[in-house]
C-alpha positions in Angstrom: 41.0 -41.8 13.9 40.1 -38.0 15.4 39.8 -35.2 13.1 43.5 -32.6 13.4 43.0 -29.7 15.3 45.0 -27.0 15.5 45.0 -24.8 18.6 45.6 -21.2 19.0 47.3 -19.6 22.4 46.6 -16.1 22.8 48.0 -16.5 26.7 50.4 -18.6 27.9 53.7 -19.0 28.2 54.8 -19.4 25.2 51.3 -18.0 23.0 51.5 -19.4 19.4 49.9 -21.7 17.1 50.0 -26.1 18.9 49.5 -29.0 16.7 49.4 -31.8 19.6 46.9 -30.8 22.7 49.2 -32.1 24.8 51.6 -29.0 23.6 48.9 -26.3 24.3 48.1 -27.2 27.6 51.7 -26.6 28.9 51.4 -23.2 28.0 47.7 -22.3 29.7 47.8 -25.3 32.2 47.7 -22.8 35.5 48.3 -19.5 33.6 46.8 -16.7 35.3 44.3 -15.7 32.4 45.2 -18.1 30.2 43.1 -17.7 26.6 43.2 -20.1 24.2 40.9 -22.2 20.9 40.9 -24.9 18.9 40.2 -24.2 15.2 39.5 -27.4 12.8 42.1 -25.9 10.2 45.0 -24.4 10.2 44.5 -21.3 7.6 41.4 -20.7 10.1 43.6 -21.0 13.3 46.7 -18.4 11.5 43.9 -15.9 10.8 42.6 -16.2 14.9 46.0 -15.7 16.5 46.4 -12.5 13.9 43.2 -11.0 15.0 39.8 -12.1 16.5 39.0 -15.6 17.1 35.9 -15.3 17.0 35.7 -13.2 13.3 34.4 -16.1 11.5 33.8 -13.7 8.5 37.5 -13.1 8.4 38.1 -16.5 8.7 36.2 -17.4 5.5 37.5 -14.3 3.6 41.6 -15.6 4.4 40.5 -19.1 3.1 39.0 -17.2 -0.4 42.1 -15.6 -0.5 44.2 -18.5 -0.3 42.6 -20.4 -2.6 42.9 -17.6 -5.1 46.7 -17.9 -4.7 46.8 -14.9 -1.8 48.4 -15.2 1.1 46.8 -14.7 4.7 48.4 -11.4 5.3 47.3 -10.4 2.1 50.9 -10.3 -0.3 51.1 -12.5 -3.1 52.3 -16.2 -2.8 55.6 -16.9 -4.2 54.9 -18.7 -7.9 57.0 -22.1 -7.5 57.0 -23.1 -10.9 58.8 -19.9 -11.9 61.0 -20.7 -9.9 62.7 -23.9 -10.5 65.5 -23.4 -8.3 63.5 -23.2 -5.1 62.8 -26.5 -3.7 59.4 -26.1 -2.0 59.0 -29.4 -0.1 60.5 -26.9 2.9 60.1 -24.1 5.6 61.3 -20.4 5.3 62.0 -18.3 8.4 62.3 -14.7 8.8 62.2 -11.8 11.7 61.6 -8.5 11.9 62.1 -5.9 14.6 61.1 -2.3 14.9 63.9 -0.9 16.2 66.9 -1.8 17.5 66.4 -2.6 19.8 62.9 -2.7 19.3 59.7 -4.9 19.4 60.7 -8.2 17.3 59.1 -11.1 16.4 59.6 -14.0 13.6 57.9 -16.6 12.0 57.8 -20.0 9.9 55.9 -20.6 6.6 55.7 -23.6 4.8 57.0 -22.8 1.2 54.4 -24.9 -1.2 51.8 -23.5 1.0 52.9 -20.4 2.4 50.5 -21.2 5.7 52.3 -20.3 8.9 53.9 -23.4 11.2 54.7 -21.3 14.2 55.1 -17.6 15.0 56.7 -15.8 18.2 56.4 -12.4 19.3 56.3 -9.9 19.5 58.7 -9.3 22.4 59.7 -5.8 23.6 63.5 -4.6 23.3 64.9 -7.9 20.4 67.3 -7.1 17.4 66.7 -8.6 13.7 69.4 -11.0 13.5 68.3 -12.3 16.9 65.1 -12.8 15.6 66.2 -14.6 12.7 68.5 -16.7 14.7 65.3 -17.6 16.8 63.2 -18.5 13.9 66.0 -20.7 12.4 67.0 -22.9 15.7 62.5 -22.7 15.8 62.3 -24.5 12.8 64.8 -27.1 12.9 63.8 -27.6 16.5 60.1 -28.4 14.8 61.1 -30.6 12.4 63.4 -32.7 14.7 60.1 -32.9 17.1 57.9 -34.3 14.2 60.5 -37.4 12.7 61.7 -35.2 9.8 65.8 -34.9 9.5 65.5 -33.9 6.1 63.0 -31.6 5.6 65.4 -28.0 4.4 64.8 -24.8 6.1 65.9 -21.5 4.3 66.9 -18.7 5.8 67.5 -15.0 4.0 70.1 -13.9 7.2 73.8 -14.6 6.8 74.4 -13.4 10.6 71.3 -16.2 11.8 73.4 -19.1 9.3 76.2 -18.2 10.6 76.0 -18.3 14.8 74.1 -21.5 13.7 77.3 -23.1 12.8 79.2 -22.0 15.2 76.3 -23.1 17.7 75.7 -20.2 19.7 74.3 -16.7 19.1 76.9 -14.1 19.4 74.2 -10.6 19.8 75.9 -7.5 21.8 72.1 -6.6 22.8 72.1 -5.5 26.2 69.6 -7.2 28.7 66.6 -5.3 29.7 64.1 -5.5 31.7 61.1 -6.0 29.3 63.9 -8.4 27.5 64.2 -11.7 29.4 61.8 -13.7 27.5 64.1 -12.8 24.8 67.6 -13.8 26.1 65.3 -17.4 27.1 64.7 -18.0 24.5 68.4 -17.4 23.5 69.6 -19.7 25.4 67.2 -22.3 24.9 68.1 -22.1 21.6 71.9 -22.2 22.1 71.3 -25.2 24.6 69.4 -27.2 21.6 72.1 -26.2 19.1 75.0 -27.6 21.2 73.0 -30.8 22.2 71.7 -31.9 18.7 73.2 -33.2 15.9 71.2 -31.6 12.4 70.3 -33.5 9.8 68.0 -31.1 8.0 69.8 -28.7 5.1 69.9 -25.3 5.9 69.7 -22.9 2.9 70.4 -19.3 1.5 67.3 -18.1 0.4 68.7 -16.3 -2.7 66.8 -12.6 -2.1 68.4 -11.0 -5.2 67.3 -13.5 -7.4 64.2 -15.0 -6.0 62.9 -11.6 -4.3 61.3 -11.8 -0.5 62.0 -15.5 1.4 58.1 -16.2 1.7 57.7 -16.1 5.6 58.8 -12.1 5.1 56.9 -10.3 7.3 56.5 -7.2 4.4 57.0 -4.3 6.7 60.8 -3.1 4.9 
C-alpha cells in the first residue's frame, strides 16, 4: 500500500483539502488556472492551504507547535483531560462571518488532535448561521462518505442544529450577484439531509462550561 497523501486545492471548483486523489481531480480537471499540490501529512496540507505551499519553514514550525500543544492557528489546544464530559473521538464544526452579510467561511476539526479536516471559504455575502449549518452538514456528509455512522459531531449553534432537525435551512439571506456559491452549497446541503438517514450523534458544545469549540476561528 502506498503512502497516504493529502491534496490541497487552492484554485478549483471547491477549494479545500482532499484525502482522495479522485476527489481532488474532480475539483481541478478542466478548471482554468487550477492550483493544487499533494502533501505527505495532514498538518503540512493544512498549513499550506492557509498560506504559501512553498513555505516549508512554516510547515516545520506548525508541526513543532502541534507537538508543543498548540494548534496551527496559534490557539491553545483543548485539554481533554480536564473536561471528561467531552467525547474526544468526535468532529467539532464552526463558522465565521465578517459582517452580516459578509465574508463567510466554515471548517471541521478533529477534537482529539485539533487537526483541521475540512475548510470552505471565504465566500462573499454570507451569514454566521449559514456557515454553521453548512459546516454541520459537511461534517455529517464527510463521515457518511467514510462509512462512519457513529462518530459524533459537536456544534455550538442552536440555529444550525435546528435547521438540521427540520431538514432544511431557514435563512433570510438575500441572493446577490456575489453569493451564488453559498446558495448552491445550501441547496446541496438541504438535499443531502432530506435524502440521508443521519445516525451520527449531533451534540451541543457547551461553550459556557468548556470554552470555545475547537473549530472556532478565534476572531471574537
